[in-house]
N, C-alpha and C positions, 0 to 999 in steps of 0.2 A: 274397289279398294276398301280395305278395312279402315274404318274411320278412327279418329283419335279417341273418341269416347270408349270404344270397345277395347282399345289398347290399355287405357287407364283402368277400366273396369276390372280387367283380368290380370292386372300387373302382379297381384299377389300370388297368382298361380302360373305365371308364364315368364317371370323375370329371368333373364340369362344370368348365369353365375360363371365365375372364372375357374373354379375347380370342382370336380365331382368325384365321388367315391362310389363305384358301381360294383355290386356283388350279386350273386344268385343264391337262392336257397331252395332245396328240393321241396316241392309241394305234393305231387302225386306221381307214381310211376306204374310200371307194368301195363302200359298201353301198347297196342300193336301198330307201330308206325303212325303215330299221330301227326297230322298236318295242319290242324287249325283248332282254335279255341274261341268259342263265342258265348255270349250270354243273351238271355231273352228279356232283359230289363228287370230281372229278379236276381236272387242270390245264387242261382244254379249256374254251373258252367257246362258247356256242351263240347265234347272232344270229338273231332272229326278224324277218323282213321282212314288211311289210304285204302285199305281192303274193302271198305264199304259200310262200316258201322259208325254210328254216332252214339257216344256214351255220355251219361249224365253224372256230374259230380254235384252232390247236394251241398247246400250251404254249410252243413256241419262237417263236410269233408268226406262223407261216405260216397261210394261209387255204386250206382244201381247195377244190380246183376243182369238185368234185362236191358239191352240197348234201346235207346230212343228210336232209332231207325236202323234197319239192316237191309241194304240193297246189294249185298256182295254178289248175289247170283246174276246181276245184270250189268256188271262193270268189268272192264279189263284193268289190270294192275301192273303189267310189265313196263319196264323203264320208268318214265315219269307219269304214267297213266294212273288213274285211280279216282277215288272220291276226293276231290281237290278243294272244294270250297262250300261254304254255307253262310246264309244270311237270313236273319229274321225280319219279317215285314215290320215297319214302324208301328203298325197297329196290331201286332201279333196278339196282344192281350185280348183283343176283341174278335179278330178273324181267325187266329190260329194258323196263319200261313207262314211257311218258311221255304227257302229256295236252296237248291244244291246244284253244284257243277261237277259233273263226272264224265269219264270217258266210258262209252258203252262197250259192249262185247266186240264191236267192230273197230274200236279204238277212236271213235269220233266223239266230239264234245256234245254233251246233252245238258241243258239247263232246264230244270223242272221245279214245279211247285208241289209241296206236300202240305198236308193239314194235320194238326195235332189231333189225337184221339179225343172224341167228345166226352169221354168219361174218365180219362186218365191223363193228366198234364205231363206225365213223364214218358208217354208213349206217342209216337206218330202213327197215323193210319197208313199202313203200307199200300193200301189200295187207292189212296187219294192222289196219286201222281198225276199232275197235269203238265204235259210237255210245253215248254215255253219257247225255247230257241235251240236249234242244233246246227252244227256245221262240221264239215269233214276235216280230219287231221291227216296230212300226208305222211307224217312220221310220228314215232312214239314219244318224242321229247318236245319240249317247248309248248306245252299246252296251256300255260297260264293257269287259270282256274279260280282266281279270287273273285268273290262277290261282295258287294257292300252297297247299302243304301246311302245316298248323299243327303245333304241338308235340304235338297229340293224334293225329296221323296221318291226319286227315280232310282232304278237299279243299275248299278255300274258293274261291268264284267271285264275281266282282264283276259286277253287272248294272246298267246305267244305267236311267233312267226311261222309256226308249222314244223319246226325242227330241221333236221339235217345240220349242216354247218355253213355259216356265212350267208344264210338266207338266199339260197341259189336262185329262187324265183322272184326275189325282191318283193315279197308279200308285205313287208313292213311299210313300204312306200306306195303300195297299190291300194288305192281307195275303192277298188272294185272287189276287194277281199276283206273278210272279217278278221283275218289273222294279222298279228302284230299290232293290235289295237287296244284301246279302252273303248268299250261300247256303253251306250246309255239307252235304256228302254223304259217305257211307262207300263208297268204291270197292272195298274189299276184301271186303265182305259184301253182295252184291246181294240184293234181296228185292222182293216185290210185283210180280214180272214185269218189273222194270227191271234195267238193268245197273249199278245202284248201290243202296245202302241208305240208310236214314235213321238217323242217330245217335239213340239214345234220349234223349239230353240236349238235343236241339234244342228251342228254347223253345216252339214252337207245336205240338208233337206232341200229337195228341188234340184239338186245337181245330178244330171243324168249320168255323170261319170263317177259317181260315188254312192256308197251305200248309206242309207239314212241312219242306220244304227250307230255309225262311227262318231265317237266323241273326240278321240285323240288317236294319233298314229305314229309310225316310226319307232316301234318298240320291238325288242328282240324276245324277251321272256319276262314280262313284268311279274316277278314272283313276289307278290304281295304289294298292295297299295292300301292306303287308309286315308280317312278324312280327319282333319283336326277341326272340330266344330267350333272351337274357341276362336282360332285365327282365321277360320273359313278357308282353309287350304287343303289341297289334294297332294299327297305324297306318293311317289311311285318309285320303287326300287326295281331297276332293270338289270337282269343278269348279262354280263359281258361275254365276249367271244374268246379272246386269247390274252387280253392284257388289262382290261378296265372293268370295274363294277361301278354303276352310277346310281345317283339318288336325285330325283327330280321333285320340285315343289312348284306348284302354281296355285293361284286363287281358283276357287271352285267355279267361278264364272268364266274362266278362260277356256274357250272351246276351239276345236280345230287345230290344236297344237301338234306340230311335227317334231318329234324328239330325235329324229335324225338317223336311226338305224335303217338300212345297212350302210348308209353313207359314212357314218361316224360311229365309232365305238367309244362312248363317252365323248371326250373332247378331241380324240385322235381320229384322223382319217382312216377309213377301213376300205371302202370301195365307193369312190366318188364319181364313178361313171354315170352320166345322165342324171346327176343329182341337182336339186335346187340350190341356189346360193345360200351361204351361211346365214344371211340375214333373215331367211325364211324358216330357220330351224331354231329350236329351243334346246340349249345345252344344259348339262346337269348343274344343279346347285352345288353338288359335291361328288367326288369320285375317289376311288382308291385302286391301287394296282394289285397285280397278282404276285407280289413279293410275299415272302414268309408263308407260303402255302395257301394264300387266298385263291378262290376260284369261282365262288357263286354266292351272290348276295341274297339274303332273306330280309325283306323289308318289315318294319314294325309300325310303331305308333309314336306320336308325341305324348310324352308322359303328362297326364293331367290329373293324376291322383292327388291325394291330400296328405299322405304320410311323409314324403321326402321333399324337402325344399331345394336341395342342391341339384336335383335332376329335373325340376319342374320346367316345362316348355322345351325340353330337348327331344329330338327325334331319335329313336333307337333303331339300329339295324344290326345284323350279324352275318358272319360268313359260314356257309355250310361246311367248307373243307377245313379251314384253319381253326375254327372255334372262336374267331375274333368277335367281340361285342364292342360296338362303337356308337357314338352319338354325333348328331349334327345340330348346331344351334341356328338361331334365326339369321345370322350373318353368313351361314354356309361353312362355318369352321367345323372340320371333322376331327373328332378326338377318338383315338383307339384306347379302350379301357383294359385291354389285355386279351389273351386267349384263354378260353375255358373249355373244359372237357365236355364235348357235345357236338352232335351234327345238327346245327340249328336250322330248322326249316320254317319257323314261323314264330310270331308273337301273338299274344291275346290280351284282352282287357276284361276285367270283371265289371260289375254294375257300378262300382265306385271308381272306375278308371285306374285301378291299380294294374300293374303290368306283369305279364308272364312271358316266358320264352320256352319254346318247345323243341325237344330233342327227338329226332326221328327214331332213335333207339328205344323210345318208350316213356321218357320222363318229361314232366312239366315242372318248371322252376319259377319261383317268384323273383322278379327283378327288384333290387333294393338300392337305394341311394345311401349316402353317408350321413345326412343331416335330417333328423326327425323334426317335423313341424312343431311349432310352439304348442306346449301341452294343452293349454286352455282352448286354443283354436282347434286343435285336433279333437278334443273332447266335444266341442260344439259340433264339429263336422259329423261325428258319429252318434250324437244324441239328438240331432235334428231330423225330424221325419217330415217328408213332403208327399202327401198321398191325396188322390191316386196320381199315378204317372205312368202312362199317358192319362190326360184328363180332358174333359170337354165342357163341364159346367162350373165346377168349383174345385179349388185346391185347398187342402188343409195343411197348415204348418204347425208343428208341435215341437217345442224345445224342452226336452226333459231336464229338470233341475235348472232351468234358466228362464230368462224373460226376453221376449222379442221386442225389438225397438222399431226397426224399419224393414220392410220387404219391398224390393223394387224388381220389376220385370223388364228385361231388355229383349228386343228381337235379335235375330241373327246378324243384323247390320249394326247392332249396338245402340239402337234408338230406344229411349225410355218409353214404355207403353203403359205402365201402371205402377203406382207407388202408394204404399200404405205407411204412414209415419206415426210416431208416438203410440205404438201399439200397447206396450207395457203390460203384456200378458204372455203366458207361456204358450198360448194357442191362438191362431188366427185363421179364419176361413175367408178366402178371397174368391170373388166371382170372376171367371174368365170367359163367360159366355159371349162376350162382345169381341173377343180377340179372334183373329184368323187362325186357321190351322197352321202348324209349323213348329219349328224348334225355337225355344226361348231360353233365357238364362235368368234364374232368380238369384238376386243378391240379397242375402239376409244379414242384418246387423243386430247383435244382441245388445242388451242394456249395458254390458261390460265392454262394448265396442269391439267385440269379436266379429269377424266377417267370414262368411263362406259363400260359395257360389255353386248352385246346382242347375243341371240341365233339366228343362221341363218340356215335354212334348204335348202340344195341344192338338186335339183331333176333333 
C-alpha cells in the first residue's frame, strides 16, 4: 500500500479537483495510422505507425525524414494487426535497447528487441533484432500489443483473448494460454533457453497448471495499460464486447488478479458458466456504456505534467468510435469531457509527463487543462536541470536564475533516503553511489519556497 508520506509528498501534483476544462491542440499530423507515442527519456518523441515504421519528432518539432525503424516487410497489418507497441529499456541511454510488439506475416505475435545504431541516435540497427517471445493468434483481432516497463524493471506485455467474439475458447480464464493476459518477464536475466527470464515473484511460478509468464488474467483486449509511478498503480483499459468499456486500477504489487472476462463484461454477467465466484474476481474501478456511439476504449495515463493544475492526478481515456475523451479520479468518478473529432487509438507522454492523444487518421494532439500552474512554480519547473538521468554516481541540480534550498530523495515507497538542506546556491552535486538501483523522486525546494518533484532513475 502507498504510505501516507508518499501521498503528502506528491499532493501538489496529484490533488483531486472538482472541475476540469479539457481541450486538445494539434501538435503534428500527416502520420500513417499512428498507434503509439513514446520517449527515450530525452526531448524526442517516437511515433509508432501500424504499417511498421517508427518516426522521430525532434525537440524542436521537426520530423526526421528517415524512420528510426522500418520493419514493414515482416509484419501483417490487416484488421487489428500491425506494429502495435514499443518500449525503451530503462537503461536505454547506456545499452540502446528497445522492444517492439508486432504481428508477423503469419499473423502471430512477436516481441523482439532492437538496438540503436552505434553511430546515429536517430536510427535503429535493423539487423539487431533479437526475438524475445512469440505466440500464436487464432484470429486477426484482439492482439493487445502494449509494452511497458514497470517500476520493478520488468517488461509487461498486454495480450488480447485471441479474437473472434465472446472468447469462444475461454482463453481469458485459461491459465495455460498466454492470451487474454498481462504478462511480466525479465529481459535482463534470460534463463531456461529463452531470451528472457521469469521473475521469481510472478504469481503462478511453480504451478503446473499455469504459465509462468502470466501476471494477470481475465482480459478481453487490454488496449493500452500504463503505470502511474507516483501512486505506484497499474491502470488497464479493457475493450468490451457489446455493452461495457472498463477501466481497472491496482497497485503494482498486486499479482495474479482475475479481471473476470469472459464471465463478466465490466460489472455485467456475460457467460458465467463454470466461472469462479465473484469474490475471486476484480471488477473495474470505472466503466461506461455503449450509448452515444461508444464502442471501444483506448487507455491513457494519469496526468503528471506540471503545466495544468486542474487535471493533475486524473487518469485519461478515450473512445475510438464516438470521440469521447474522459477522466477518472482516485475515487473512481468518471467524467466525460465531451466528444472530439478523432478516432482515438492511444495516448502518449513526453519526457516532462505532458500528455498527448493520437488519432488513427494521422494526427497527434496535445491534451490541455484549463488552469495553468502558478507562474513562478512553472518557471522553476522549466529552469531546473537534473543531470544525468539515469545516473549512477552523482547527480547535478542546477536552477537557472534561482537559488536551491533543499533537495530530498524518496524511494518508490515514499521513504526519505537522502536530504541536503540549506544549500543556498544555484547548483548542487549529490552523490548517489550508495543508493540501490531503481526509481526515485527528487523533491526540490527553492529559496523562494517554490517546490517541484522530478523522477530520477538510479542504475
